[in-house]
VEXVEXVEX-41831 format. One record per residue (C-alpha): residue number from 0; residue in three letters; chain; x, y, z. Coordinates in Angstrom, 3 decimals. Example, Ala and Ser with C-alpha at 12.3 -4.5 7.8 and 13.67 -1.06 7.14 Angstrom:
<mimi><seq>0</seq><type>ALA</type><mol>A</mol><east>12.300</east><north>-4.500</north><up>7.800</up></mimi>
<mimi><seq>1</seq><type>SER</type><mol>A</mol><east>13.670</east><north>-1.060</north><up>7.140</up></mimi>
***
This chain:
<mimi><seq>0</seq><type>MET</type><mol>A</mol><east>13.673</east><north>-3.463</north><up>36.700</up></mimi>
<mimi><seq>1</seq><type>ARG</type><mol>A</mol><east>13.176</east><north>-7.167</north><up>35.454</up></mimi>
<mimi><seq>2</seq><type>ILE</type><mol>A</mol><east>9.669</east><north>-8.100</north><up>34.173</up></mimi>
<mimi><seq>3</seq><type>LEU</type><mol>A</mol><east>8.201</east><north>-11.966</north><up>33.107</up></mimi>
<mimi><seq>4</seq><type>ALA</type><mol>A</mol><east>5.920</east><north>-10.854</north><up>30.783</up></mimi>
<mimi><seq>5</seq><type>ILE</type><mol>A</mol><east>3.582</east><north>-13.353</north><up>28.984</up></mimi>
<mimi><seq>6</seq><type>ASP</type><mol>A</mol><east>0.859</east><north>-13.349</north><up>26.227</up></mimi>
<mimi><seq>7</seq><type>THR</type><mol>A</mol><east>-1.742</east><north>-16.486</north><up>25.734</up></mimi>
<mimi><seq>8</seq><type>THR</type><mol>A</mol><east>-4.596</east><north>-14.083</north><up>24.619</up></mimi>
<mimi><seq>9</seq><type>ALA</type><mol>A</mol><east>-4.586</east><north>-15.595</north><up>20.777</up></mimi>
<mimi><seq>10</seq><type>SER</type><mol>A</mol><east>-3.495</east><north>-18.836</north><up>18.544</up></mimi>
<mimi><seq>11</seq><type>PRO</type><mol>A</mol><east>0.217</east><north>-17.760</north><up>19.847</up></mimi>
<mimi><seq>12</seq><type>VAL</type><mol>A</mol><east>1.734</east><north>-18.245</north><up>23.265</up></mimi>
<mimi><seq>13</seq><type>SER</type><mol>A</mol><east>4.536</east><north>-16.377</north><up>24.228</up></mimi>
<mimi><seq>14</seq><type>ALA</type><mol>A</mol><east>6.917</east><north>-15.304</north><up>27.557</up></mimi>
<mimi><seq>15</seq><type>ALA</type><mol>A</mol><east>9.533</east><north>-12.781</north><up>27.593</up></mimi>
<mimi><seq>16</seq><type>LEU</type><mol>A</mol><east>12.156</east><north>-11.371</north><up>30.485</up></mimi>
<mimi><seq>17</seq><type>VAL</type><mol>A</mol><east>12.906</east><north>-7.944</north><up>30.093</up></mimi>
<mimi><seq>18</seq><type>ASN</type><mol>A</mol><east>15.597</east><north>-6.361</north><up>32.344</up></mimi>
<mimi><seq>19</seq><type>ASP</type><mol>A</mol><east>15.223</east><north>-2.344</north><up>32.669</up></mimi>
<mimi><seq>20</seq><type>GLY</type><mol>A</mol><east>14.289</east><north>-2.280</north><up>28.749</up></mimi>
<mimi><seq>21</seq><type>PHE</type><mol>A</mol><east>16.703</east><north>-4.819</north><up>27.657</up></mimi>
<mimi><seq>22</seq><type>LEU</type><mol>A</mol><east>15.241</east><north>-8.445</north><up>25.972</up></mimi>
<mimi><seq>23</seq><type>GLU</type><mol>A</mol><east>17.105</east><north>-10.983</north><up>28.018</up></mimi>
<mimi><seq>24</seq><type>GLY</type><mol>A</mol><east>14.920</east><north>-13.874</north><up>26.424</up></mimi>
<mimi><seq>25</seq><type>GLU</type><mol>A</mol><east>12.112</east><north>-14.405</north><up>24.899</up></mimi>
<mimi><seq>26</seq><type>PHE</type><mol>A</mol><east>10.212</east><north>-17.680</north><up>23.674</up></mimi>
<mimi><seq>27</seq><type>PHE</type><mol>A</mol><east>7.201</east><north>-17.602</north><up>20.942</up></mimi>
<mimi><seq>28</seq><type>LEU</type><mol>A</mol><east>5.284</east><north>-20.286</north><up>19.758</up></mimi>
<mimi><seq>29</seq><type>ASN</type><mol>A</mol><east>2.427</east><north>-20.169</north><up>17.163</up></mimi>
<mimi><seq>30</seq><type>VAL</type><mol>A</mol><east>1.257</east><north>-24.106</north><up>16.695</up></mimi>
<mimi><seq>31</seq><type>LYS</type><mol>A</mol><east>-1.944</east><north>-26.051</north><up>17.649</up></mimi>
<mimi><seq>32</seq><type>THR</type><mol>A</mol><east>-1.413</east><north>-27.032</north><up>21.129</up></mimi>
<mimi><seq>33</seq><type>THR</type><mol>A</mol><east>-3.245</east><north>-25.325</north><up>24.180</up></mimi>
<mimi><seq>34</seq><type>HIS</type><mol>A</mol><east>-1.860</east><north>-22.480</north><up>26.267</up></mimi>
<mimi><seq>35</seq><type>SER</type><mol>A</mol><east>-2.393</east><north>-25.034</north><up>29.115</up></mimi>
<mimi><seq>36</seq><type>GLN</type><mol>A</mol><east>0.060</east><north>-27.363</north><up>28.044</up></mimi>
<mimi><seq>37</seq><type>THR</type><mol>A</mol><east>2.477</east><north>-25.099</north><up>26.437</up></mimi>
<mimi><seq>38</seq><type>LEU</type><mol>A</mol><east>2.553</east><north>-21.610</north><up>28.950</up></mimi>
<mimi><seq>39</seq><type>MET</type><mol>A</mol><east>4.304</east><north>-23.088</north><up>32.420</up></mimi>
<mimi><seq>40</seq><type>PRO</type><mol>A</mol><east>6.950</east><north>-25.034</north><up>30.215</up></mimi>
<mimi><seq>41</seq><type>ILE</type><mol>A</mol><east>8.268</east><north>-22.293</north><up>28.059</up></mimi>
<mimi><seq>42</seq><type>VAL</type><mol>A</mol><east>8.541</east><north>-20.125</north><up>31.675</up></mimi>
<mimi><seq>43</seq><type>ASP</type><mol>A</mol><east>10.150</east><north>-22.354</north><up>33.145</up></mimi>
<mimi><seq>44</seq><type>GLU</type><mol>A</mol><east>12.344</east><north>-23.070</north><up>30.361</up></mimi>
<mimi><seq>45</seq><type>LEU</type><mol>A</mol><east>12.659</east><north>-19.289</north><up>29.780</up></mimi>
<mimi><seq>46</seq><type>LEU</type><mol>A</mol><east>13.644</east><north>-18.769</north><up>33.440</up></mimi>
<mimi><seq>47</seq><type>LYS</type><mol>A</mol><east>16.539</east><north>-21.639</north><up>33.369</up></mimi>
<mimi><seq>48</seq><type>MET</type><mol>A</mol><east>17.793</east><north>-20.598</north><up>30.084</up></mimi>
<mimi><seq>49</seq><type>THR</type><mol>A</mol><east>18.711</east><north>-16.738</north><up>31.658</up></mimi>
<mimi><seq>50</seq><type>ASN</type><mol>A</mol><east>19.582</east><north>-18.206</north><up>35.060</up></mimi>
<mimi><seq>51</seq><type>THR</type><mol>A</mol><east>17.057</east><north>-16.371</north><up>36.404</up></mimi>
<mimi><seq>52</seq><type>LYS</type><mol>A</mol><east>14.751</east><north>-17.075</north><up>39.946</up></mimi>
<mimi><seq>53</seq><type>ILE</type><mol>A</mol><east>11.413</east><north>-16.429</north><up>40.487</up></mimi>
<mimi><seq>54</seq><type>ASP</type><mol>A</mol><east>11.854</east><north>-14.111</north><up>43.201</up></mimi>
<mimi><seq>55</seq><type>ASP</type><mol>A</mol><east>14.379</east><north>-12.413</north><up>40.946</up></mimi>
<mimi><seq>56</seq><type>ILE</type><mol>A</mol><east>11.583</east><north>-10.862</north><up>38.973</up></mimi>
<mimi><seq>57</seq><type>ASP</type><mol>A</mol><east>10.487</east><north>-7.451</north><up>40.027</up></mimi>
<mimi><seq>58</seq><type>LEU</type><mol>A</mol><east>7.230</east><north>-7.090</north><up>38.207</up></mimi>
<mimi><seq>59</seq><type>PHE</type><mol>A</mol><east>4.958</east><north>-10.087</north><up>36.332</up></mimi>
<mimi><seq>60</seq><type>ALA</type><mol>A</mol><east>3.099</east><north>-8.976</north><up>33.603</up></mimi>
<mimi><seq>61</seq><type>VAL</type><mol>A</mol><east>0.188</east><north>-10.612</north><up>31.362</up></mimi>
<mimi><seq>62</seq><type>ASP</type><mol>A</mol><east>-2.014</east><north>-9.249</north><up>28.527</up></mimi>
<mimi><seq>63</seq><type>ALA</type><mol>A</mol><east>-5.148</east><north>-9.529</north><up>29.943</up></mimi>
<mimi><seq>64</seq><type>GLY</type><mol>A</mol><east>-7.445</east><north>-8.666</north><up>26.884</up></mimi>
<mimi><seq>65</seq><type>PRO</type><mol>A</mol><east>-9.038</east><north>-8.678</north><up>24.944</up></mimi>
<mimi><seq>66</seq><type>GLY</type><mol>A</mol><east>-9.012</east><north>-11.900</north><up>23.085</up></mimi>
<mimi><seq>67</seq><type>SER</type><mol>A</mol><east>-9.865</east><north>-15.423</north><up>23.244</up></mimi>
<mimi><seq>68</seq><type>PHE</type><mol>A</mol><east>-11.786</east><north>-16.019</north><up>26.778</up></mimi>
<mimi><seq>69</seq><type>THR</type><mol>A</mol><east>-9.828</east><north>-19.232</north><up>27.479</up></mimi>
<mimi><seq>70</seq><type>GLY</type><mol>A</mol><east>-6.744</east><north>-17.799</north><up>26.446</up></mimi>
<mimi><seq>71</seq><type>VAL</type><mol>A</mol><east>-7.246</east><north>-14.606</north><up>28.664</up></mimi>
<mimi><seq>72</seq><type>ARG</type><mol>A</mol><east>-8.021</east><north>-16.716</north><up>31.621</up></mimi>
<mimi><seq>73</seq><type>ILE</type><mol>A</mol><east>-5.367</east><north>-19.190</north><up>31.080</up></mimi>
<mimi><seq>74</seq><type>GLY</type><mol>A</mol><east>-2.701</east><north>-16.290</north><up>31.249</up></mimi>
<mimi><seq>75</seq><type>VAL</type><mol>A</mol><east>-4.569</east><north>-14.099</north><up>34.076</up></mimi>
<mimi><seq>76</seq><type>SER</type><mol>A</mol><east>-4.889</east><north>-17.369</north><up>36.232</up></mimi>
<mimi><seq>77</seq><type>SER</type><mol>A</mol><east>-1.229</east><north>-18.241</north><up>35.579</up></mimi>
<mimi><seq>78</seq><type>VAL</type><mol>A</mol><east>0.104</east><north>-15.030</north><up>36.731</up></mimi>
<mimi><seq>79</seq><type>LYS</type><mol>A</mol><east>-2.265</east><north>-15.036</north><up>39.525</up></mimi>
<mimi><seq>80</seq><type>GLY</type><mol>A</mol><east>-1.187</east><north>-18.554</north><up>40.837</up></mimi>
<mimi><seq>81</seq><type>ILE</type><mol>A</mol><east>2.714</east><north>-17.419</north><up>40.492</up></mimi>
<mimi><seq>82</seq><type>THR</type><mol>A</mol><east>2.341</east><north>-14.325</north><up>42.151</up></mimi>
<mimi><seq>83</seq><type>LEU</type><mol>A</mol><east>-0.035</east><north>-14.920</north><up>44.619</up></mimi>
<mimi><seq>84</seq><type>PRO</type><mol>A</mol><east>2.694</east><north>-16.101</north><up>47.472</up></mimi>
<mimi><seq>85</seq><type>LEU</type><mol>A</mol><east>5.264</east><north>-13.844</north><up>46.290</up></mimi>
<mimi><seq>86</seq><type>SER</type><mol>A</mol><east>3.192</east><north>-10.820</north><up>46.720</up></mimi>
<mimi><seq>87</seq><type>LYS</type><mol>A</mol><east>4.659</east><north>-9.226</north><up>43.555</up></mimi>
<mimi><seq>88</seq><type>PRO</type><mol>A</mol><east>3.185</east><north>-6.394</north><up>41.534</up></mimi>
<mimi><seq>89</seq><type>CYS</type><mol>A</mol><east>1.154</east><north>-7.363</north><up>38.585</up></mimi>
<mimi><seq>90</seq><type>ALA</type><mol>A</mol><east>0.516</east><north>-5.415</north><up>35.288</up></mimi>
<mimi><seq>91</seq><type>ALA</type><mol>A</mol><east>-2.689</east><north>-6.076</north><up>33.448</up></mimi>
<mimi><seq>92</seq><type>VAL</type><mol>A</mol><east>-1.821</east><north>-4.972</north><up>30.282</up></mimi>
<mimi><seq>93</seq><type>SER</type><mol>A</mol><east>-3.844</east><north>-4.381</north><up>26.912</up></mimi>
<mimi><seq>94</seq><type>THR</type><mol>A</mol><east>-3.234</east><north>-7.008</north><up>24.370</up></mimi>
<mimi><seq>95</seq><type>LEU</type><mol>A</mol><east>-3.888</east><north>-4.011</north><up>21.581</up></mimi>
<mimi><seq>96</seq><type>GLU</type><mol>A</mol><east>-1.354</east><north>-1.785</north><up>23.135</up></mimi>
<mimi><seq>97</seq><type>ALA</type><mol>A</mol><east>0.907</east><north>-4.995</north><up>23.724</up></mimi>
<mimi><seq>98</seq><type>MET</type><mol>A</mol><east>0.876</east><north>-5.281</north><up>20.132</up></mimi>
<mimi><seq>99</seq><type>ALA</type><mol>A</mol><east>1.550</east><north>-1.471</north><up>19.102</up></mimi>
<mimi><seq>100</seq><type>TYR</type><mol>A</mol><east>4.400</east><north>-1.494</north><up>21.244</up></mimi>
<mimi><seq>101</seq><type>SER</type><mol>A</mol><east>6.062</east><north>-4.562</north><up>19.521</up></mimi>
<mimi><seq>102</seq><type>MET</type><mol>A</mol><east>6.237</east><north>-2.310</north><up>16.527</up></mimi>
<mimi><seq>103</seq><type>PRO</type><mol>A</mol><east>9.353</east><north>-0.996</north><up>14.763</up></mimi>
<mimi><seq>104</seq><type>TYR</type><mol>A</mol><east>9.040</east><north>2.710</north><up>15.515</up></mimi>
<mimi><seq>105</seq><type>ARG</type><mol>A</mol><east>8.071</east><north>3.859</north><up>12.366</up></mimi>
<mimi><seq>106</seq><type>ASP</type><mol>A</mol><east>6.061</east><north>7.027</north><up>12.068</up></mimi>
<mimi><seq>107</seq><type>GLY</type><mol>A</mol><east>2.355</east><north>6.312</north><up>11.242</up></mimi>
<mimi><seq>108</seq><type>ILE</type><mol>A</mol><east>-1.170</east><north>5.077</north><up>12.498</up></mimi>
<mimi><seq>109</seq><type>VAL</type><mol>A</mol><east>-0.487</east><north>1.185</north><up>14.329</up></mimi>
<mimi><seq>110</seq><type>CYS</type><mol>A</mol><east>-4.109</east><north>-0.339</north><up>13.902</up></mimi>
<mimi><seq>111</seq><type>ALA</type><mol>A</mol><east>-3.928</east><north>-3.532</north><up>16.007</up></mimi>
<mimi><seq>112</seq><type>ALA</type><mol>A</mol><east>-7.124</east><north>-5.822</north><up>15.521</up></mimi>
<mimi><seq>113</seq><type>MET</type><mol>A</mol><east>-8.114</east><north>-9.024</north><up>16.599</up></mimi>
<mimi><seq>114</seq><type>ASP</type><mol>A</mol><east>-10.480</east><north>-11.307</north><up>14.899</up></mimi>
<mimi><seq>115</seq><type>ALA</type><mol>A</mol><east>-13.820</east><north>-11.236</north><up>17.301</up></mimi>
<mimi><seq>116</seq><type>ARG</type><mol>A</mol><east>-15.741</east><north>-13.258</north><up>14.860</up></mimi>
<mimi><seq>117</seq><type>CYS</type><mol>A</mol><east>-19.109</east><north>-11.681</north><up>13.543</up></mimi>
<mimi><seq>118</seq><type>SER</type><mol>A</mol><east>-17.423</east><north>-9.500</north><up>11.245</up></mimi>
<mimi><seq>119</seq><type>GLN</type><mol>A</mol><east>-16.071</east><north>-7.560</north><up>14.091</up></mimi>
<mimi><seq>120</seq><type>VAL</type><mol>A</mol><east>-12.550</east><north>-7.045</north><up>15.410</up></mimi>
<mimi><seq>121</seq><type>TYR</type><mol>A</mol><east>-11.070</east><north>-6.225</north><up>18.902</up></mimi>
<mimi><seq>122</seq><type>ASN</type><mol>A</mol><east>-9.528</east><north>-2.997</north><up>17.900</up></mimi>
<mimi><seq>123</seq><type>ALA</type><mol>A</mol><east>-7.169</east><north>0.261</north><up>19.272</up></mimi>
<mimi><seq>124</seq><type>LEU</type><mol>A</mol><east>-5.548</east><north>2.946</north><up>17.367</up></mimi>
<mimi><seq>125</seq><type>PHE</type><mol>A</mol><east>-2.130</east><north>4.159</north><up>18.264</up></mimi>
<mimi><seq>126</seq><type>MET</type><mol>A</mol><east>0.230</east><north>7.096</north><up>16.790</up></mimi>
<mimi><seq>127</seq><type>LEU</type><mol>A</mol><east>3.762</east><north>6.307</north><up>16.478</up></mimi>
<mimi><seq>128</seq><type>ASP</type><mol>A</mol><east>5.702</east><north>9.623</north><up>16.888</up></mimi>
<mimi><seq>129</seq><type>ASP</type><mol>A</mol><east>9.435</east><north>9.826</north><up>17.239</up></mimi>
<mimi><seq>130</seq><type>GLY</type><mol>A</mol><east>9.397</east><north>6.608</north><up>19.228</up></mimi>
<mimi><seq>131</seq><type>LYS</type><mol>A</mol><east>6.757</east><north>7.524</north><up>21.098</up></mimi>
<mimi><seq>132</seq><type>LEU</type><mol>A</mol><east>3.274</east><north>5.782</north><up>21.438</up></mimi>
<mimi><seq>133</seq><type>GLN</type><mol>A</mol><east>-0.233</east><north>7.839</north><up>21.515</up></mimi>
<mimi><seq>134</seq><type>ARG</type><mol>A</mol><east>-3.041</east><north>5.918</north><up>21.597</up></mimi>
<mimi><seq>135</seq><type>ILE</type><mol>A</mol><east>-5.989</east><north>7.411</north><up>19.673</up></mimi>
<mimi><seq>136</seq><type>THR</type><mol>A</mol><east>-8.655</east><north>5.241</north><up>20.867</up></mimi>
<mimi><seq>137</seq><type>GLU</type><mol>A</mol><east>-10.059</east><north>2.757</north><up>23.471</up></mimi>
<mimi><seq>138</seq><type>ASP</type><mol>A</mol><east>-9.741</east><north>-0.889</north><up>23.059</up></mimi>
<mimi><seq>139</seq><type>ARG</type><mol>A</mol><east>-13.443</east><north>-1.578</north><up>21.688</up></mimi>
<mimi><seq>140</seq><type>ALA</type><mol>A</mol><east>-15.165</east><north>-4.505</north><up>19.778</up></mimi>
<mimi><seq>141</seq><type>ILE</type><mol>A</mol><east>-16.325</east><north>-2.772</north><up>16.184</up></mimi>
<mimi><seq>142</seq><type>SER</type><mol>A</mol><east>-17.192</east><north>-3.779</north><up>12.740</up></mimi>
<mimi><seq>143</seq><type>ILE</type><mol>A</mol><east>-14.972</east><north>-4.168</north><up>10.172</up></mimi>
<mimi><seq>144</seq><type>GLU</type><mol>A</mol><east>-16.872</east><north>-1.475</north><up>8.214</up></mimi>
<mimi><seq>145</seq><type>ASP</type><mol>A</mol><east>-16.870</east><north>0.814</north><up>10.881</up></mimi>
<mimi><seq>146</seq><type>LEU</type><mol>A</mol><east>-13.547</east><north>0.888</north><up>11.139</up></mimi>
<mimi><seq>147</seq><type>ASN</type><mol>A</mol><east>-12.953</east><north>1.398</north><up>7.398</up></mimi>
<mimi><seq>148</seq><type>LYS</type><mol>A</mol><east>-14.590</east><north>4.296</north><up>7.513</up></mimi>
<mimi><seq>149</seq><type>GLU</type><mol>A</mol><east>-12.987</east><north>5.666</north><up>11.017</up></mimi>
<mimi><seq>150</seq><type>LEU</type><mol>A</mol><east>-9.150</east><north>4.810</north><up>9.052</up></mimi>
<mimi><seq>151</seq><type>GLY</type><mol>A</mol><east>-10.566</east><north>7.319</north><up>6.214</up></mimi>
<mimi><seq>152</seq><type>TYR</type><mol>A</mol><east>-9.697</east><north>10.075</north><up>8.819</up></mimi>
<mimi><seq>153</seq><type>TYR</type><mol>A</mol><east>-6.112</east><north>8.906</north><up>8.762</up></mimi>
<mimi><seq>154</seq><type>GLU</type><mol>A</mol><east>-5.506</east><north>7.823</north><up>4.708</up></mimi>
<mimi><seq>155</seq><type>GLU</type><mol>A</mol><east>-2.573</east><north>10.296</north><up>4.501</up></mimi>
<mimi><seq>156</seq><type>ASN</type><mol>A</mol><east>-0.650</east><north>8.552</north><up>6.817</up></mimi>
<mimi><seq>157</seq><type>SER</type><mol>A</mol><east>1.274</east><north>5.308</north><up>7.120</up></mimi>
<mimi><seq>158</seq><type>ILE</type><mol>A</mol><east>-0.945</east><north>2.740</north><up>8.381</up></mimi>
<mimi><seq>159</seq><type>TYR</type><mol>A</mol><east>0.386</east><north>-0.658</north><up>9.882</up></mimi>
<mimi><seq>160</seq><type>LEU</type><mol>A</mol><east>-2.106</east><north>-3.743</north><up>10.436</up></mimi>
<mimi><seq>161</seq><type>VAL</type><mol>A</mol><east>-0.996</east><north>-6.224</north><up>13.247</up></mimi>
<mimi><seq>162</seq><type>GLY</type><mol>A</mol><east>-2.722</east><north>-8.823</north><up>15.405</up></mimi>
<mimi><seq>163</seq><type>ASP</type><mol>A</mol><east>-4.533</east><north>-11.772</north><up>14.119</up></mimi>
<mimi><seq>164</seq><type>GLY</type><mol>A</mol><east>-7.439</east><north>-9.773</north><up>12.420</up></mimi>
<mimi><seq>165</seq><type>ALA</type><mol>A</mol><east>-4.675</east><north>-7.729</north><up>10.302</up></mimi>
<mimi><seq>166</seq><type>GLU</type><mol>A</mol><east>-5.183</east><north>-9.814</north><up>7.662</up></mimi>
<mimi><seq>167</seq><type>LEU</type><mol>A</mol><east>-8.824</east><north>-10.173</north><up>7.816</up></mimi>
<mimi><seq>168</seq><type>CYS</type><mol>A</mol><east>-9.035</east><north>-5.974</north><up>7.524</up></mimi>
<mimi><seq>169</seq><type>TYR</type><mol>A</mol><east>-6.329</east><north>-5.748</north><up>4.614</up></mimi>
<mimi><seq>170</seq><type>ASN</type><mol>A</mol><east>-8.193</east><north>-8.465</north><up>2.507</up></mimi>
<mimi><seq>171</seq><type>ALA</type><mol>A</mol><east>-11.604</east><north>-6.130</north><up>3.041</up></mimi>
<mimi><seq>172</seq><type>PHE</type><mol>A</mol><east>-10.273</east><north>-2.632</north><up>2.560</up></mimi>
<mimi><seq>173</seq><type>GLY</type><mol>A</mol><east>-6.568</east><north>-2.752</north><up>2.444</up></mimi>
<mimi><seq>174</seq><type>ALA</type><mol>A</mol><east>-6.840</east><north>-1.856</north><up>-1.355</up></mimi>
<mimi><seq>175</seq><type>GLU</type><mol>A</mol><east>-8.402</east><north>1.590</north><up>-0.690</up></mimi>
<mimi><seq>176</seq><type>TYR</type><mol>A</mol><east>-5.215</east><north>2.922</north><up>1.134</up></mimi>
<mimi><seq>177</seq><type>PRO</type><mol>A</mol><east>-2.010</east><north>3.279</north><up>-0.959</up></mimi>
<mimi><seq>178</seq><type>LEU</type><mol>A</mol><east>-0.155</east><north>3.504</north><up>2.850</up></mimi>
<mimi><seq>179</seq><type>MET</type><mol>A</mol><east>-1.220</east><north>0.981</north><up>4.614</up></mimi>
<mimi><seq>180</seq><type>GLU</type><mol>A</mol><east>0.825</east><north>-2.054</north><up>5.303</up></mimi>
<mimi><seq>181</seq><type>LEU</type><mol>A</mol><east>0.196</east><north>-5.495</north><up>6.428</up></mimi>
<mimi><seq>182</seq><type>VAL</type><mol>A</mol><east>3.492</east><north>-6.106</north><up>8.860</up></mimi>
<mimi><seq>183</seq><type>PRO</type><mol>A</mol><east>5.364</east><north>-9.136</north><up>8.123</up></mimi>
<mimi><seq>184</seq><type>MET</type><mol>A</mol><east>4.354</east><north>-11.933</north><up>10.341</up></mimi>
<mimi><seq>185</seq><type>ASN</type><mol>A</mol><east>7.710</east><north>-12.037</north><up>12.659</up></mimi>
<mimi><seq>186</seq><type>ILE</type><mol>A</mol><east>6.208</east><north>-9.063</north><up>14.025</up></mimi>
<mimi><seq>187</seq><type>ARG</type><mol>A</mol><east>2.282</east><north>-9.059</north><up>13.501</up></mimi>
<mimi><seq>188</seq><type>TYR</type><mol>A</mol><east>1.177</east><north>-11.020</north><up>16.220</up></mimi>
<mimi><seq>189</seq><type>GLN</type><mol>A</mol><east>1.103</east><north>-10.345</north><up>19.706</up></mimi>
<mimi><seq>190</seq><type>HIS</type><mol>A</mol><east>4.781</east><north>-11.034</north><up>21.571</up></mimi>
<mimi><seq>191</seq><type>ALA</type><mol>A</mol><east>5.551</east><north>-10.912</north><up>25.534</up></mimi>
<mimi><seq>192</seq><type>TYR</type><mol>A</mol><east>8.399</east><north>-8.007</north><up>24.850</up></mimi>
<mimi><seq>193</seq><type>GLY</type><mol>A</mol><east>5.446</east><north>-5.822</north><up>23.936</up></mimi>
<mimi><seq>194</seq><type>THR</type><mol>A</mol><east>3.799</east><north>-6.783</north><up>26.913</up></mimi>
<mimi><seq>195</seq><type>ALA</type><mol>A</mol><east>6.660</east><north>-5.844</north><up>29.008</up></mimi>
<mimi><seq>196</seq><type>MET</type><mol>A</mol><east>7.069</east><north>-2.508</north><up>27.458</up></mimi>
<mimi><seq>197</seq><type>ALA</type><mol>A</mol><east>3.596</east><north>-1.918</north><up>28.054</up></mimi>
<mimi><seq>198</seq><type>ALA</type><mol>A</mol><east>4.318</east><north>-2.769</north><up>31.649</up></mimi>
<mimi><seq>199</seq><type>GLU</type><mol>A</mol><east>6.938</east><north>-0.893</north><up>32.040</up></mimi>
<mimi><seq>200</seq><type>LYS</type><mol>A</mol><east>5.077</east><north>2.060</north><up>31.126</up></mimi>
<mimi><seq>201</seq><type>MET</type><mol>A</mol><east>2.398</east><north>1.382</north><up>33.384</up></mimi>
<mimi><seq>202</seq><type>ALA</type><mol>A</mol><east>4.679</east><north>0.890</north><up>36.078</up></mimi>
<mimi><seq>203</seq><type>GLU</type><mol>A</mol><east>6.175</east><north>4.464</north><up>35.323</up></mimi>
<mimi><seq>204</seq><type>GLU</type><mol>A</mol><east>2.336</east><north>5.646</north><up>35.484</up></mimi>
<mimi><seq>205</seq><type>ASN</type><mol>A</mol><east>1.710</east><north>4.186</north><up>38.947</up></mimi>
<mimi><seq>206</seq><type>ARG</type><mol>A</mol><east>-0.605</east><north>1.733</north><up>37.099</up></mimi>
<mimi><seq>207</seq><type>LEU</type><mol>A</mol><east>0.126</east><north>-2.162</north><up>38.827</up></mimi>
<mimi><seq>208</seq><type>CYS</type><mol>A</mol><east>-2.249</east><north>-4.009</north><up>40.963</up></mimi>
<mimi><seq>209</seq><type>SER</type><mol>A</mol><east>-1.886</east><north>-7.009</north><up>43.437</up></mimi>
<mimi><seq>210</seq><type>SER</type><mol>A</mol><east>-2.431</east><north>-10.482</north><up>42.661</up></mimi>
<mimi><seq>211</seq><type>ASP</type><mol>A</mol><east>-6.028</east><north>-10.010</north><up>44.267</up></mimi>
<mimi><seq>212</seq><type>GLU</type><mol>A</mol><east>-6.545</east><north>-7.129</north><up>41.731</up></mimi>
<mimi><seq>213</seq><type>LEU</type><mol>A</mol><east>-5.500</east><north>-9.051</north><up>38.622</up></mimi>
<mimi><seq>214</seq><type>MET</type><mol>A</mol><east>-8.641</east><north>-9.323</north><up>36.614</up></mimi>
<mimi><seq>215</seq><type>PRO</type><mol>A</mol><east>-9.195</east><north>-10.256</north><up>32.705</up></mimi>
<mimi><seq>216</seq><type>ILE</type><mol>A</mol><east>-10.124</east><north>-7.723</north><up>30.177</up></mimi>
<mimi><seq>217</seq><type>TYR</type><mol>A</mol><east>-13.582</east><north>-8.620</north><up>28.521</up></mimi>
<mimi><seq>218</seq><type>LEU</type><mol>A</mol><east>-15.232</east><north>-6.364</north><up>25.584</up></mimi>
<mimi><seq>219</seq><type>ARG</type><mol>A</mol><east>-17.708</east><north>-8.719</north><up>25.032</up></mimi>
<mimi><seq>220</seq><type>VAL</type><mol>A</mol><east>-19.896</east><north>-10.769</north><up>26.851</up></mimi>
<mimi><seq>221</seq><type>PRO</type><mol>A</mol><east>-18.680</east><north>-14.724</north><up>26.218</up></mimi>
<mimi><seq>222</seq><type>GLN</type><mol>A</mol><east>-20.484</east><north>-16.558</north><up>24.012</up></mimi>
<mimi><seq>223</seq><type>ALA</type><mol>A</mol><east>-21.946</east><north>-19.232</north><up>25.519</up></mimi>
<mimi><seq>224</seq><type>GLU</type><mol>A</mol><east>-23.800</east><north>-16.090</north><up>28.251</up></mimi>
<mimi><seq>225</seq><type>ARG</type><mol>A</mol><east>-25.026</east><north>-14.240</north><up>24.836</up></mimi>
<mimi><seq>226</seq><type>GLU</type><mol>A</mol><east>-26.483</east><north>-17.626</north><up>23.587</up></mimi>
<mimi><seq>227</seq><type>LEU</type><mol>A</mol><east>-28.208</east><north>-18.479</north><up>27.075</up></mimi>
<mimi><seq>228</seq><type>LYS</type><mol>A</mol><east>-29.468</east><north>-15.133</north><up>27.534</up></mimi>
<mimi><seq>229</seq><type>ALA</type><mol>A</mol><east>-30.909</east><north>-15.182</north><up>23.872</up></mimi>
<mimi><seq>230</seq><type>LYS</type><mol>A</mol><east>-32.709</east><north>-18.669</north><up>24.645</up></mimi>
<mimi><seq>231</seq><type>GLN</type><mol>A</mol><east>-34.041</east><north>-17.454</north><up>28.124</up></mimi>
<mimi><seq>232</seq><type>LYS</type><mol>A</mol><east>-35.362</east><north>-14.043</north><up>26.108</up></mimi>
<mimi><seq>233</seq><type>ASN</type><mol>A</mol><east>-37.116</east><north>-16.150</north><up>23.391</up></mimi>
<mimi><seq>234</seq><type>SER</type><mol>A</mol><east>-38.557</east><north>-18.688</north><up>26.078</up></mimi>
<mimi><seq>235</seq><type>GLY</type><mol>A</mol><east>-39.806</east><north>-15.586</north><up>28.315</up></mimi>
<mimi><seq>236</seq><type>THR</type><mol>A</mol><east>-37.932</east><north>-16.667</north><up>31.321</up></mimi>
<mimi><seq>237</seq><type>ASP</type><mol>A</mol><east>-35.152</east><north>-14.788</north><up>33.354</up></mimi>
***
């Protein structure tokens, strides 16, 4: 099965082509340009360099959230636009799970964390055991303080911090955990390869969707909507 996977959920943007678990090619950029400018050019170049036609793709995977509201929308809408005329299946992958799949297979706890502002992170915990990934928690928005308390249950395990919120967490409580590791930059952020690996698992479990069914995964209401509701509450309007 050939999978085209993309990620636009945070500052980096990436696209990967994976064929039956083999990484045929991947582009990764972490520059100050908008994903609407960079995503489709790197997808086009990836297909060109691997001599792959869009019709050759069996499954289209995207990190559907959590993450930047704008970034998530760009990724999801791009995949919807590509797949709609092709009638090909899609995989709405958890960004946090994709990061865990990108980790080297060393036994321990993978703590995936994305900066959600307001002293919170989007987070999920996973167990890596003999090359197998097992989810411990659901994706959630959690305060850094509460995450620290929860990780106390796993202090005797190796703990690997990944994501753009990893350094934030490490600076907040890393000194309390001798076995905690802030993983290197080259594997810290989400890569589309991890998206493809998570999508492959979803295909095995029959958890794919159509282009019409593909939707963003938000863990919090967008800030603009929160501000509007607060303003309406303060003014006494519905």
